[in-house]
N, C-alpha and C positions, 0 to 999 in steps of 0.2 A: 525818782526819774528812771525811765527805762530807755535803753538803747534798742532800737527796733530796726530790723531789715525785712521789708515785706517781700522781697524778691531775691532769691539766692544769687542770681547773676548781676543784680544791680549793685553797684558800688556805693550808692547813696543810702546812708543810714539816717534815721531820724531819731531825735530824742523826744520822748513823750513825757510831759509833766502833767499829772492830774492834780487838780485843785480840790479842796474839800467840798466845794459846792457842786462838783460833778463836771465842771468845765475843765478845759485843759489847754495846753499849748504844745505845738510840735515845732521843733527847730530843725532846719535842714539848710545846708548851703548858705549859712549866714542869715537866713530869714526865719522869723518867728511868726507862727500862724496860730490864731485862737480857734479852738475846735469845741464843739458841744459834746455832750455825753454820748450821743448816738455815734458821732464820728470816732470817739475814743473806743467805743464798743467794736466798731468796724475794724479799726487799726489793730486792736488787741486780738480779735478773733482771727483775722487774716495772718497775723504774726504767729498764731498757734496752728497755722496750716489748715484752718477750717475753710470749707468752700464758701463762696459768697452767698449761696443759698442758705446753707446752715447758719451763717452769720446773720442773715436777714431774719430767719425763723426765730433765732434766739432773741433778736431785738423786738420782734413782734410779740413774743411771749412776755417780755419785760415792760414794754411801753404800749400804750393804746394807740396803735397806728396801723392803717390798712396797708396791704401789700403794695397797692398802686402808689400811695403817697411815699412809702419807704423806698420803693423802686426808683421813683423820681429823685428823691433826696440822695439816695446811694449813688445813682448815676452821676449826679452833679458833684458829689464829693470825690468820686473816682476821677472825674475830669480834672478836678483841682489837683489831685495827687499826680496825675499824668503831667499836668502843666508844670508842677514843681519838681518833676523827675523822680518821684518816689516809686512809681511803677512805670513799666515800659508800655509802649503802645500795644504790643502783643498781649500782655497781661490785661490791659485795659479792655481790649476788644473781646478777650475771653470772658471776662466778668460781665460785660454788657450783653454778650450773647447768652450767657447762662441766665441772667436776669430776665431777658426778653423771652427765652424759651420757657422758663418757669411761669411767667405771666400767661403765656399761651396755654400751658397745661392747667393752670388754675381756672381759665375761662371755659375749659372743656368739661 
C-alpha cells in the first residue's frame, strides 16, 4: 500500500492498494473506490510529478488505446478525483486544458 498526495496544498491523502491482477483500491475520507490499472497508472504518474500529457503518453505506450479514448477516460477519472476531493478544481481545470490543447496539437 502507498500513501499518496496528488496535490501539495491538498490535505486529502489517498491510500492506494494494488492487487496482483492489476486492479486496485483507493481509500480516502472513509470511502473505498475500486480502480483499474489505467487509473492506477494515472495516480502513480501524477504522484511522481509527471504532467498529465506525459502520463497519458506512457499509458498509450503500455496499452493499445487511442489518444481520443484515453483523453475521454482520463477526463472522467479526473472528474471523479475532483468529486471525492483528491484534486482541487484549479488542478482539475489545468489538467483538462492540457488534455484539450494536446488534442488540438495532435489534429494539426
